[in-house]
PyMOL Python script that loads the backbone (N, CA, C, O; Angstrom):
from pymol import cmd

cmd.read_pdbstr("""\
ATOM      1  N   MET A   1       1.048  -0.833  -0.253  1.00  0.00           N
ATOM      2  CA  MET A   1       0.214   0.038   0.189  1.00  0.00           C
ATOM      3  C   MET A   1       0.686   1.037   0.158  1.00  0.00           C
ATOM      4  O   MET A   1       1.230   1.321   1.225  1.00  0.00           O
ATOM      5  N   THR A   2       0.790   2.121  -0.948  1.00  0.00           N
ATOM      6  CA  THR A   2       1.385   3.181  -0.843  1.00  0.00           C
ATOM      7  C   THR A   2       0.441   4.079  -0.667  1.00  0.00           C
ATOM      8  O   THR A   2      -0.716   4.127  -1.086  1.00  0.00           O
ATOM      9  N   ALA A   3       1.550   5.349   0.530  1.00  0.00           N
ATOM     10  CA  ALA A   3       1.162   6.213   1.252  1.00  0.00           C
ATOM     11  C   ALA A   3       0.515   7.674   0.670  1.00  0.00           C
ATOM     12  O   ALA A   3       0.825   8.090  -0.446  1.00  0.00           O
ATOM     13  N   ALA A   4      -0.185   8.216   1.338  1.00  0.00           N
ATOM     14  CA  ALA A   4      -1.026   9.608   0.425  1.00  0.00           C
ATOM     15  C   ALA A   4      -0.247  10.791   0.520  1.00  0.00           C
ATOM     16  O   ALA A   4       0.039  11.320   1.594  1.00  0.00           O
ATOM     17  N   LYS A   5       0.170  11.298  -0.835  1.00  0.00           N
ATOM     18  CA  LYS A   5       0.850  12.209  -0.862  1.00  0.00           C
ATOM     19  C   LYS A   5       0.799  13.382   0.415  1.00  0.00           C
ATOM     20  O   LYS A   5      -0.193  13.387   1.143  1.00  0.00           O
ATOM     21  N   LYS A   6       1.695  14.176   0.601  1.00  0.00           N
ATOM     22  CA  LYS A   6       1.448  14.759   1.858  1.00  0.00           C
ATOM     23  C   LYS A   6       1.751  16.466   1.303  1.00  0.00           C
ATOM     24  O   LYS A   6       2.908  16.807   1.056  1.00  0.00           O
ATOM     25  N   TRP A   7       0.836  17.242   1.181  1.00  0.00           N
ATOM     26  CA  TRP A   7       0.875  18.415   0.214  1.00  0.00           C
ATOM     27  C   TRP A   7       1.229  19.417   1.121  1.00  0.00           C
ATOM     28  O   TRP A   7       0.964  19.664   2.298  1.00  0.00           O
ATOM     29  N   LYS A   8       1.886  19.909   0.260  1.00  0.00           N
ATOM     30  CA  LYS A   8       2.127  21.593   0.708  1.00  0.00           C
ATOM     31  C   LYS A   8       1.961  22.862   0.199  1.00  0.00           C
ATOM     32  O   LYS A   8       2.030  22.780  -1.028  1.00  0.00           O
ATOM     33  N   ARG A   9       1.792  23.894   0.523  1.00  0.00           N
ATOM     34  CA  ARG A   9       1.383  25.086  -0.053  1.00  0.00           C
ATOM     35  C   ARG A   9       2.462  25.488  -1.267  1.00  0.00           C
ATOM     36  O   ARG A   9       2.032  26.200  -2.175  1.00  0.00           O
ATOM     37  N   SER A  10       3.994  25.000  -1.304  1.00  0.00           N
ATOM     38  CA  SER A  10       4.601  25.107  -2.203  1.00  0.00           C
ATOM     39  C   SER A  10       4.220  24.309  -3.005  1.00  0.00           C
ATOM     40  O   SER A  10       4.609  24.793  -4.068  1.00  0.00           O
ATOM     41  N   ASP A  11       3.475  22.966  -3.333  1.00  0.00           N
ATOM     42  CA  ASP A  11       3.250  22.445  -4.435  1.00  0.00           C
ATOM     43  C   ASP A  11       2.131  22.770  -5.334  1.00  0.00           C
ATOM     44  O   ASP A  11       1.666  22.089  -6.248  1.00  0.00           O
ATOM     45  N   ILE A  12       1.706  24.197  -4.815  1.00  0.00           N
ATOM     46  CA  ILE A  12       0.835  24.774  -5.663  1.00  0.00           C
ATOM     47  C   ILE A  12       1.573  26.099  -5.867  1.00  0.00           C
ATOM     48  O   ILE A  12       1.949  26.809  -4.934  1.00  0.00           O
ATOM     49  N   SER A  13       1.797  26.451  -7.517  1.00  0.00           N
ATOM     50  CA  SER A  13       2.909  27.442  -7.921  1.00  0.00           C
ATOM     51  C   SER A  13       1.873  28.623  -8.010  1.00  0.00           C
ATOM     52  O   SER A  13       0.663  28.486  -8.187  1.00  0.00           O
ATOM     53  N   THR A  14       2.561  29.818  -7.855  1.00  0.00           N
ATOM     54  CA  THR A  14       1.960  31.047  -7.740  1.00  0.00           C
ATOM     55  C   THR A  14       1.379  31.254  -9.816  1.00  0.00           C
ATOM     56  O   THR A  14       0.375  31.911 -10.092  1.00  0.00           O
ATOM     57  N   GLU A  15       1.987  30.769 -10.603  1.00  0.00           N
ATOM     58  CA  GLU A  15       1.397  30.936 -11.840  1.00  0.00           C
ATOM     59  C   GLU A  15      -0.236  29.665 -12.040  1.00  0.00           C
ATOM     60  O   GLU A  15      -1.240  29.967 -12.686  1.00  0.00           O
ATOM     61  N   CYS A  16      -0.109  28.820 -11.569  1.00  0.00           N
ATOM     62  CA  CYS A  16      -1.062  28.171 -11.053  1.00  0.00           C
ATOM     63  C   CYS A  16      -2.619  28.771 -10.347  1.00  0.00           C
ATOM     64  O   CYS A  16      -3.798  28.670 -10.685  1.00  0.00           O
ATOM     65  N   VAL A  17      -2.115  29.224  -9.557  1.00  0.00           N
ATOM     66  CA  VAL A  17      -3.461  29.927  -8.834  1.00  0.00           C
ATOM     67  C   VAL A  17      -3.708  31.410 -10.014  1.00  0.00           C
ATOM     68  O   VAL A  17      -4.804  31.651 -10.522  1.00  0.00           O
ATOM     69  N   LEU A  18      -2.720  32.072 -10.211  1.00  0.00           N
ATOM     70  CA  LEU A  18      -2.826  33.141 -10.981  1.00  0.00           C
ATOM     71  C   LEU A  18      -3.694  33.217 -12.028  1.00  0.00           C
ATOM     72  O   LEU A  18      -4.538  34.056 -12.344  1.00  0.00           O
ATOM     73  N   GLY A  19      -3.126  31.594 -12.787  1.00  0.00           N
ATOM     74  CA  GLY A  19      -3.799  31.198 -14.058  1.00  0.00           C
ATOM     75  C   GLY A  19      -4.959  30.857 -13.839  1.00  0.00           C
ATOM     76  O   GLY A  19      -5.653  30.701 -14.844  1.00  0.00           O
ATOM     77  N   VAL A  20      -5.759  30.557 -12.165  1.00  0.00           N
ATOM     78  CA  VAL A  20      -7.550  30.661 -12.658  1.00  0.00           C
ATOM     79  C   VAL A  20      -8.088  31.726 -12.364  1.00  0.00           C
ATOM     80  O   VAL A  20      -9.105  32.139 -12.922  1.00  0.00           O
ATOM     81  N   TYR A  21      -7.362  32.434 -11.266  1.00  0.00           N
ATOM     82  CA  TYR A  21      -7.846  33.562 -11.339  1.00  0.00           C
ATOM     83  C   TYR A  21      -7.854  34.307 -12.976  1.00  0.00           C
ATOM     84  O   TYR A  21      -8.939  34.239 -13.553  1.00  0.00           O
ATOM     85  N   ALA A  22      -7.086  34.770 -13.475  1.00  0.00           N
ATOM     86  CA  ALA A  22      -7.189  35.131 -15.110  1.00  0.00           C
ATOM     87  C   ALA A  22      -8.143  34.585 -15.879  1.00  0.00           C
ATOM     88  O   ALA A  22      -8.258  35.219 -16.928  1.00  0.00           O
ATOM     89  N   ARG A  23      -8.963  33.561 -15.785  1.00  0.00           N
ATOM     90  CA  ARG A  23      -9.873  32.900 -16.551  1.00  0.00           C
ATOM     91  C   ARG A  23     -11.231  34.243 -16.168  1.00  0.00           C
ATOM     92  O   ARG A  23     -11.265  35.087 -15.273  1.00  0.00           O
ATOM     93  N   PRO A  24     -12.187  33.939 -17.259  1.00  0.00           N
ATOM     94  CA  PRO A  24     -13.726  34.357 -16.970  1.00  0.00           C
ATOM     95  C   PRO A  24     -14.019  33.812 -15.847  1.00  0.00           C
ATOM     96  O   PRO A  24     -13.605  32.720 -15.460  1.00  0.00           O
ATOM     97  N   HIS A  25     -15.058  34.859 -15.024  1.00  0.00           N
ATOM     98  CA  HIS A  25     -15.654  34.112 -13.564  1.00  0.00           C
ATOM     99  C   HIS A  25     -16.497  33.115 -14.232  1.00  0.00           C
ATOM    100  O   HIS A  25     -16.815  32.429 -13.261  1.00  0.00           O
ATOM    101  N   LYS A  26     -17.014  32.631 -15.149  1.00  0.00           N
ATOM    102  CA  LYS A  26     -17.645  31.409 -15.419  1.00  0.00           C
ATOM    103  C   LYS A  26     -16.970  30.425 -15.450  1.00  0.00           C
ATOM    104  O   LYS A  26     -17.627  29.430 -15.143  1.00  0.00           O
ATOM    105  N   ASP A  27     -15.727  30.182 -15.728  1.00  0.00           N
ATOM    106  CA  ASP A  27     -14.707  29.244 -15.731  1.00  0.00           C
ATOM    107  C   ASP A  27     -13.650  28.819 -14.223  1.00  0.00           C
ATOM    108  O   ASP A  27     -12.948  27.872 -13.871  1.00  0.00           O
ATOM    109  N   LYS A  28     -13.985  29.897 -13.780  1.00  0.00           N
ATOM    110  CA  LYS A  28     -12.765  29.934 -12.340  1.00  0.00           C
ATOM    111  C   LYS A  28     -13.795  30.020 -11.013  1.00  0.00           C
ATOM    112  O   LYS A  28     -13.443  29.635  -9.898  1.00  0.00           O
ATOM    113  N   TYR A  29     -14.999  30.530 -11.276  1.00  0.00           N
ATOM    114  CA  TYR A  29     -15.674  30.400  -9.805  1.00  0.00           C
ATOM    115  C   TYR A  29     -16.280  28.948  -9.169  1.00  0.00           C
ATOM    116  O   TYR A  29     -16.724  28.107  -9.951  1.00  0.00           O
ATOM    117  N   PRO A  30     -16.275  28.793  -8.262  1.00  0.00           N
ATOM    118  CA  PRO A  30     -15.345  28.988  -7.069  1.00  0.00           C
ATOM    119  C   PRO A  30     -13.852  28.861  -7.493  1.00  0.00           C
ATOM    120  O   PRO A  30     -13.440  27.986  -8.254  1.00  0.00           O
ATOM    121  N   VAL A  31     -13.210  29.670  -7.012  1.00  0.00           N
ATOM    122  CA  VAL A  31     -11.626  29.230  -7.545  1.00  0.00           C
ATOM    123  C   VAL A  31     -11.166  28.104  -6.752  1.00  0.00           C
ATOM    124  O   VAL A  31     -10.357  27.405  -7.363  1.00  0.00           O
ATOM    125  N   ASP A  32     -11.440  27.718  -5.576  1.00  0.00           N
ATOM    126  CA  ASP A  32     -10.919  26.616  -4.480  1.00  0.00           C
ATOM    127  C   ASP A  32     -11.242  25.860  -5.490  1.00  0.00           C
ATOM    128  O   ASP A  32     -10.282  25.557  -6.199  1.00  0.00           O
ATOM    129  N   GLU A  33     -12.237  25.455  -5.801  1.00  0.00           N
ATOM    130  CA  GLU A  33     -12.843  24.198  -6.376  1.00  0.00           C
ATOM    131  C   GLU A  33     -12.507  23.967  -7.432  1.00  0.00           C
ATOM    132  O   GLU A  33     -12.532  22.781  -7.763  1.00  0.00           O
ATOM    133  N   VAL A  34     -11.986  25.123  -8.558  1.00  0.00           N
ATOM    134  CA  VAL A  34     -11.391  24.522  -9.556  1.00  0.00           C
ATOM    135  C   VAL A  34      -9.796  24.346  -9.527  1.00  0.00           C
ATOM    136  O   VAL A  34      -9.154  23.793 -10.420  1.00  0.00           O
ATOM    137  N   LEU A  35      -9.317  24.847  -8.482  1.00  0.00           N
ATOM    138  CA  LEU A  35      -8.338  24.509  -8.073  1.00  0.00           C
ATOM    139  C   LEU A  35      -7.606  22.991  -7.512  1.00  0.00           C
ATOM    140  O   LEU A  35      -6.559  22.367  -7.684  1.00  0.00           O
ATOM    141  N   GLN A  36      -8.835  22.871  -6.772  1.00  0.00           N
ATOM    142  CA  GLN A  36      -8.535  21.319  -6.440  1.00  0.00           C
ATOM    143  C   GLN A  36      -9.013  20.527  -7.057  1.00  0.00           C
ATOM    144  O   GLN A  36      -8.702  19.377  -6.748  1.00  0.00           O
ATOM    145  N   THR A  37      -9.815  20.675  -8.009  1.00  0.00           N
ATOM    146  CA  THR A  37     -10.101  18.960  -9.417  1.00  0.00           C
ATOM    147  C   THR A  37      -9.467  19.799 -10.084  1.00  0.00           C
ATOM    148  O   THR A  37     -10.260  20.211 -10.930  1.00  0.00           O
ATOM    149  N   GLU A  38      -8.321  20.389 -10.226  1.00  0.00           N
ATOM    150  CA  GLU A  38      -7.288  20.352 -11.169  1.00  0.00           C
ATOM    151  C   GLU A  38      -5.702  19.715 -10.514  1.00  0.00           C
ATOM    152  O   GLU A  38      -4.764  19.125 -11.052  1.00  0.00           O
ATOM    153  N   THR A  39      -5.940  20.121  -9.263  1.00  0.00           N
ATOM    154  CA  THR A  39      -4.392  19.698  -8.821  1.00  0.00           C
ATOM    155  C   THR A  39      -4.143  18.302  -8.408  1.00  0.00           C
ATOM    156  O   THR A  39      -3.202  17.533  -8.602  1.00  0.00           O
ATOM    157  N   GLY A  40      -6.041  18.138  -7.350  1.00  0.00           N
ATOM    158  CA  GLY A  40      -6.044  17.185  -6.554  1.00  0.00           C
ATOM    159  C   GLY A  40      -5.631  17.326  -5.032  1.00  0.00           C
ATOM    160  O   GLY A  40      -5.543  16.412  -4.212  1.00  0.00           O
ATOM    161  N   ALA A  41      -5.399  18.673  -4.839  1.00  0.00           N
ATOM    162  CA  ALA A  41      -4.787  18.915  -3.279  1.00  0.00           C
ATOM    163  C   ALA A  41      -6.040  19.086  -2.444  1.00  0.00           C
ATOM    164  O   ALA A  41      -7.147  18.992  -2.975  1.00  0.00           O
ATOM    165  N   PRO A  42      -5.880  19.358  -1.027  1.00  0.00           N
ATOM    166  CA  PRO A  42      -6.811  19.276  -0.235  1.00  0.00           C
ATOM    167  C   PRO A  42      -7.354  20.430  -0.237  1.00  0.00           C
ATOM    168  O   PRO A  42      -6.836  21.276  -0.966  1.00  0.00           O
ATOM    169  N   ASN A  43      -8.258  20.714   0.373  1.00  0.00           N
ATOM    170  CA  ASN A  43      -9.098  22.261   0.603  1.00  0.00           C
ATOM    171  C   ASN A  43      -7.739  23.349   1.303  1.00  0.00           C
ATOM    172  O   ASN A  43      -7.167  24.321   0.810  1.00  0.00           O
ATOM    173  N   LYS A  44      -7.591  22.690   2.571  1.00  0.00           N
ATOM    174  CA  LYS A  44      -6.871  23.308   3.081  1.00  0.00           C
ATOM    175  C   LYS A  44      -5.332  24.101   2.495  1.00  0.00           C
ATOM    176  O   LYS A  44      -4.802  25.125   2.924  1.00  0.00           O
ATOM    177  N   VAL A  45      -5.020  23.446   1.691  1.00  0.00           N
ATOM    178  CA  VAL A  45      -3.344  23.674   0.822  1.00  0.00           C
ATOM    179  C   VAL A  45      -4.169  24.387  -0.055  1.00  0.00           C
ATOM    180  O   VAL A  45      -3.778  25.550   0.040  1.00  0.00           O
ATOM    181  N   ILE A  46      -4.911  24.349  -0.697  1.00  0.00           N
ATOM    182  CA  ILE A  46      -5.525  25.604  -1.959  1.00  0.00           C
ATOM    183  C   ILE A  46      -6.172  26.622  -1.251  1.00  0.00           C
ATOM    184  O   ILE A  46      -6.495  27.479  -2.073  1.00  0.00           O
ATOM    185  N   TRP A  47      -6.504  26.930  -0.165  1.00  0.00           N
ATOM    186  CA  TRP A  47      -6.724  28.078   0.465  1.00  0.00           C
ATOM    187  C   TRP A  47      -5.710  28.999   0.802  1.00  0.00           C
ATOM    188  O   TRP A  47      -5.667  30.217   0.628  1.00  0.00           O
ATOM    189  N   ALA A  48      -4.531  27.862   1.547  1.00  0.00           N
ATOM    190  CA  ALA A  48      -2.983  28.306   2.041  1.00  0.00           C
ATOM    191  C   ALA A  48      -2.651  29.198   0.598  1.00  0.00           C
ATOM    192  O   ALA A  48      -2.714  30.427   0.627  1.00  0.00           O
ATOM    193  N   ALA A  49      -2.313  28.503  -0.583  1.00  0.00           N
ATOM    194  CA  ALA A  49      -2.155  29.101  -1.782  1.00  0.00           C
ATOM    195  C   ALA A  49      -2.694  30.446  -2.187  1.00  0.00           C
ATOM    196  O   ALA A  49      -2.164  31.477  -2.601  1.00  0.00           O
ATOM    197  N   MET A  50      -3.986  30.066  -1.914  1.00  0.00           N
ATOM    198  CA  MET A  50      -4.718  31.484  -2.466  1.00  0.00           C
ATOM    199  C   MET A  50      -4.296  32.940  -1.373  1.00  0.00           C
ATOM    200  O   MET A  50      -4.187  34.118  -1.715  1.00  0.00           O
ATOM    201  N   TRP A  51      -4.119  32.302   0.063  1.00  0.00           N
ATOM    202  CA  TRP A  51      -3.639  33.506   0.490  1.00  0.00           C
ATOM    203  C   TRP A  51      -2.612  33.867   0.259  1.00  0.00           C
ATOM    204  O   TRP A  51      -2.491  35.034  -0.113  1.00  0.00           O
ATOM    205  N   ARG A  52      -1.535  33.085   0.374  1.00  0.00           N
ATOM    206  CA  ARG A  52      -0.102  33.725  -0.060  1.00  0.00           C
ATOM    207  C   ARG A  52      -0.105  34.511  -1.312  1.00  0.00           C
ATOM    208  O   ARG A  52       0.944  35.102  -1.569  1.00  0.00           O
ATOM    209  N   GLU A  53      -1.178  34.635  -2.208  1.00  0.00           N
ATOM    210  CA  GLU A  53      -0.939  35.212  -3.668  1.00  0.00           C
ATOM    211  C   GLU A  53      -1.895  36.552  -3.111  1.00  0.00           C
ATOM    212  O   GLU A  53      -1.479  37.689  -3.334  1.00  0.00           O
ATOM    213  N   GLU A  54      -2.775  36.411  -2.615  1.00  0.00           N
ATOM    214  CA  GLU A  54      -3.165  37.231  -1.797  1.00  0.00           C
ATOM    215  C   GLU A  54      -2.605  38.457  -0.933  1.00  0.00           C
ATOM    216  O   GLU A  54      -2.839  39.665  -0.887  1.00  0.00           O
ATOM    217  N   GLY A  55      -1.700  37.513  -0.230  1.00  0.00           N
ATOM    218  CA  GLY A  55      -0.938  38.256   0.771  1.00  0.00           C
ATOM    219  C   GLY A  55       0.464  38.733  -0.436  1.00  0.00           C
ATOM    220  O   GLY A  55       1.194  39.711  -0.275  1.00  0.00           O
ATOM    221  N   ARG A  56       0.491  38.394  -0.837  1.00  0.00           N
ATOM    222  CA  ARG A  56       1.559  39.543  -2.216  1.00  0.00           C
ATOM    223  C   ARG A  56       1.317  40.490  -2.923  1.00  0.00           C
ATOM    224  O   ARG A  56       2.193  41.190  -3.433  1.00  0.00           O
ATOM    225  N   GLY A  57      -0.086  40.681  -3.083  1.00  0.00           N
ATOM    226  CA  GLY A  57      -0.794  41.957  -3.438  1.00  0.00           C
ATOM    227  C   GLY A  57      -0.702  41.759  -4.645  1.00  0.00           C
ATOM    228  O   GLY A  57      -0.441  42.754  -5.321  1.00  0.00           O
ATOM    229  N   PHE A  58      -0.914  40.148  -5.513  1.00  0.00           N
ATOM    230  CA  PHE A  58      -1.373  39.682  -6.503  1.00  0.00           C
ATOM    231  C   PHE A  58      -3.280  39.379  -6.578  1.00  0.00           C
ATOM    232  O   PHE A  58      -3.567  39.070  -7.735  1.00  0.00           O
ATOM    233  N   ILE A  59      -3.807  39.388  -6.191  1.00  0.00           N
ATOM    234  CA  ILE A  59      -5.305  39.048  -5.955  1.00  0.00           C
ATOM    235  C   ILE A  59      -5.830  40.214  -5.051  1.00  0.00           C
ATOM    236  O   ILE A  59      -5.241  40.608  -4.044  1.00  0.00           O
ATOM    237  N   GLU A  60      -7.035  40.729  -5.541  1.00  0.00           N
ATOM    238  CA  GLU A  60      -8.013  41.369  -4.516  1.00  0.00           C
ATOM    239  C   GLU A  60      -9.355  40.434  -4.544  1.00  0.00           C
ATOM    240  O   GLU A  60      -9.600  39.403  -5.170  1.00  0.00           O
ATOM    241  N   TYR A  61     -10.392  41.467  -3.299  1.00  0.00           N
ATOM    242  CA  TYR A  61     -11.339  40.645  -3.587  1.00  0.00           C
ATOM    243  C   TYR A  61     -12.650  41.229  -2.936  1.00  0.00           C
ATOM    244  O   TYR A  61     -12.350  41.941  -1.977  1.00  0.00           O
ATOM    245  N   GLY A  62     -13.798  41.166  -3.119  1.00  0.00           N
ATOM    246  CA  GLY A  62     -14.728  42.160  -2.492  1.00  0.00           C
ATOM    247  C   GLY A  62     -14.943  41.177  -1.010  1.00  0.00           C
ATOM    248  O   GLY A  62     -14.184  41.263  -0.045  1.00  0.00           O
ATOM    249  N   CYS A  63     -16.155  40.241  -1.087  1.00  0.00           N
ATOM    250  CA  CYS A  63     -16.688  39.392   0.328  1.00  0.00           C
ATOM    251  C   CYS A  63     -15.878  38.469   0.433  1.00  0.00           C
ATOM    252  O   CYS A  63     -15.379  38.252   1.537  1.00  0.00           O
ATOM    253  N   ASN A  64     -15.544  37.707  -0.651  1.00  0.00           N
ATOM    254  CA  ASN A  64     -14.672  36.402  -0.729  1.00  0.00           C
ATOM    255  C   ASN A  64     -13.792  35.944  -1.831  1.00  0.00           C
ATOM    256  O   ASN A  64     -14.211  35.799  -2.979  1.00  0.00           O
ATOM    257  N   LEU A  65     -12.456  35.697  -1.437  1.00  0.00           N
ATOM    258  CA  LEU A  65     -10.897  34.895  -2.098  1.00  0.00           C
ATOM    259  C   LEU A  65     -11.947  33.914  -3.409  1.00  0.00           C
ATOM    260  O   LEU A  65     -11.443  33.887  -4.531  1.00  0.00           O
ATOM    261  N   ARG A  66     -12.856  33.421  -3.289  1.00  0.00           N
ATOM    262  CA  ARG A  66     -13.153  32.521  -3.820  1.00  0.00           C
ATOM    263  C   ARG A  66     -13.882  33.252  -5.421  1.00  0.00           C
ATOM    264  O   ARG A  66     -13.909  32.595  -6.462  1.00  0.00           O
ATOM    265  N   GLY A  67     -14.279  34.308  -5.344  1.00  0.00           N
ATOM    266  CA  GLY A  67     -14.653  34.746  -6.362  1.00  0.00           C
ATOM    267  C   GLY A  67     -13.665  36.137  -6.850  1.00  0.00           C
ATOM    268  O   GLY A  67     -14.005  36.876  -7.773  1.00  0.00           O
ATOM    269  N   GLY A  68     -12.541  36.303  -6.137  1.00  0.00           N
ATOM    270  CA  GLY A  68     -11.362  37.421  -6.420  1.00  0.00           C
ATOM    271  C   GLY A  68     -11.156  37.660  -7.942  1.00  0.00           C
ATOM    272  O   GLY A  68     -11.798  37.025  -8.779  1.00  0.00           O
ATOM    273  N   TRP A  69     -10.134  38.705  -8.300  1.00  0.00           N
ATOM    274  CA  TRP A  69      -9.372  39.269  -9.258  1.00  0.00           C
ATOM    275  C   TRP A  69      -8.527  39.155  -9.406  1.00  0.00           C
ATOM    276  O   TRP A  69      -8.215  38.376  -8.505  1.00  0.00           O
ATOM    277  N   LEU A  70      -7.351  39.423 -10.165  1.00  0.00           N
ATOM    278  CA  LEU A  70      -5.547  39.438 -10.316  1.00  0.00           C
ATOM    279  C   LEU A  70      -5.608  41.249 -10.673  1.00  0.00           C
ATOM    280  O   LEU A  70      -6.126  41.942 -11.549  1.00  0.00           O
ATOM    281  N   THR A  71      -4.800  41.487  -9.500  1.00  0.00           N
ATOM    282  CA  THR A  71      -4.460  43.099  -9.442  1.00  0.00           C
ATOM    283  C   THR A  71      -3.717  43.222 -10.816  1.00  0.00           C
ATOM    284  O   THR A  71      -3.881  42.413 -11.730  1.00  0.00           O
ATOM    285  N   GLN A  72      -2.869  44.332 -10.881  1.00  0.00           N
ATOM    286  CA  GLN A  72      -1.745  44.718 -11.850  1.00  0.00           C
ATOM    287  C   GLN A  72      -1.099  44.105 -11.931  1.00  0.00           C
ATOM    288  O   GLN A  72      -0.764  43.441 -12.912  1.00  0.00           O
ATOM    289  N   GLU A  73      -0.486  44.149 -10.309  1.00  0.00           N
ATOM    290  CA  GLU A  73       0.927  43.082 -10.184  1.00  0.00           C
ATOM    291  C   GLU A  73       0.778  41.724 -10.405  1.00  0.00           C
ATOM    292  O   GLU A  73       1.766  41.011 -10.581  1.00  0.00           O
ATOM    293  N   GLY A  74      -0.200  41.348 -10.413  1.00  0.00           N
ATOM    294  CA  GLY A  74      -0.871  39.940 -10.469  1.00  0.00           C
ATOM    295  C   GLY A  74      -1.119  39.511 -12.076  1.00  0.00           C
ATOM    296  O   GLY A  74      -0.726  38.429 -12.511  1.00  0.00           O
ATOM    297  N   LYS A  75      -1.722  40.359 -12.781  1.00  0.00           N
ATOM    298  CA  LYS A  75      -1.354  40.351 -14.146  1.00  0.00           C
ATOM    299  C   LYS A  75       0.165  40.307 -15.116  1.00  0.00           C
ATOM    300  O   LYS A  75       0.371  39.652 -16.138  1.00  0.00           O
ATOM    301  N   SER A  76       1.184  41.327 -14.327  1.00  0.00           N
ATOM    302  CA  SER A  76       1.980  40.965 -14.580  1.00  0.00           C
ATOM    303  C   SER A  76       3.364  39.819 -13.550  1.00  0.00           C
ATOM    304  O   SER A  76       4.564  39.610 -13.729  1.00  0.00           O
ATOM    305  N   GLU A  77       2.881  39.592 -13.055  1.00  0.00           N
ATOM    306  CA  GLU A  77       3.330  38.127 -12.678  1.00  0.00           C
ATOM    307  C   GLU A  77       3.131  37.030 -13.293  1.00  0.00           C
ATOM    308  O   GLU A  77       4.029  36.229 -13.556  1.00  0.00           O
ATOM    309  N   LEU A  78       2.099  36.909 -13.542  1.00  0.00           N
ATOM    310  CA  LEU A  78       1.600  35.809 -14.599  1.00  0.00           C
ATOM    311  C   LEU A  78       2.020  35.884 -16.036  1.00  0.00           C
ATOM    312  O   LEU A  78       2.130  34.924 -16.797  1.00  0.00           O
ATOM    313  N   LEU A  79       2.244  37.168 -16.316  1.00  0.00           N
ATOM    314  CA  LEU A  79       2.435  37.183 -17.846  1.00  0.00           C
ATOM    315  C   LEU A  79       4.422  37.143 -17.729  1.00  0.00           C
ATOM    316  O   LEU A  79       5.016  36.525 -18.612  1.00  0.00           O
ATOM    317  N   ASN A  80       5.130  37.748 -16.748  1.00  0.00           N
ATOM    318  CA  ASN A  80       6.617  36.892 -16.288  1.00  0.00           C
ATOM    319  C   ASN A  80       6.491  35.857 -16.169  1.00  0.00           C
ATOM    320  O   ASN A  80       7.326  35.278 -16.865  1.00  0.00           O
ATOM    321  N   GLY A  81       5.812  35.120 -15.587  1.00  0.00           N
ATOM    322  CA  GLY A  81       5.914  33.667 -15.343  1.00  0.00           C
ATOM    323  C   GLY A  81       5.726  32.763 -16.690  1.00  0.00           C
ATOM    324  O   GLY A  81       6.369  31.754 -16.980  1.00  0.00           O
ATOM    325  N   TYR A  82       4.876  33.265 -17.300  1.00  0.00           N
ATOM    326  CA  TYR A  82       4.697  32.467 -18.765  1.00  0.00           C
ATOM    327  C   TYR A  82       6.054  32.556 -19.554  1.00  0.00           C
ATOM    328  O   TYR A  82       6.464  31.462 -19.940  1.00  0.00           O
ATOM    329  N   PHE A  83       6.859  33.687 -19.880  1.00  0.00           N
ATOM    330  CA  PHE A  83       7.316  34.110 -20.187  1.00  0.00           C
ATOM    331  C   PHE A  83       9.353  33.944 -20.142  1.00  0.00           C
ATOM    332  O   PHE A  83      10.332  34.202 -20.841  1.00  0.00           O
ATOM    333  N   LYS A  84       8.960  33.291 -18.690  1.00  0.00           N
ATOM    334  CA  LYS A  84      10.587  32.536 -18.048  1.00  0.00           C
ATOM    335  C   LYS A  84      10.668  31.719 -18.967  1.00  0.00           C
ATOM    336  O   LYS A  84       9.740  31.210 -19.596  1.00  0.00           O
ATOM    337  N   GLU A  85      12.201  31.498 -19.128  1.00  0.00           N
ATOM    338  CA  GLU A  85      12.816  30.515 -20.054  1.00  0.00           C
ATOM    339  C   GLU A  85      13.041  29.681 -18.733  1.00  0.00           C
ATOM    340  O   GLU A  85      13.591  28.581 -18.784  1.00  0.00           O
TER     341      GLU A  85
END
""", "prot")
cmd.dss("prot")
cmd.show_as("cartoon", "prot")
cmd.util.cbc("prot")
cmd.orient("prot")
């Protein structure tokens, strides 16, 4: 029997989180569920990654982080991440 993967916040990249927030609302809401489906990570790890990006100033939100959006800094970081060599 193999052990279940022990997830860490660092297993979910900045580009992964910001990439979901960059999608149209209908394709990203709720962000935590989309990330969980795409990564298979536990919900508490997903939320830790989302809060990490909010703390860096890459995401803003109104009532809930699940429906947030990218800041200008977040958009720049996402573009820079895609063009890294």
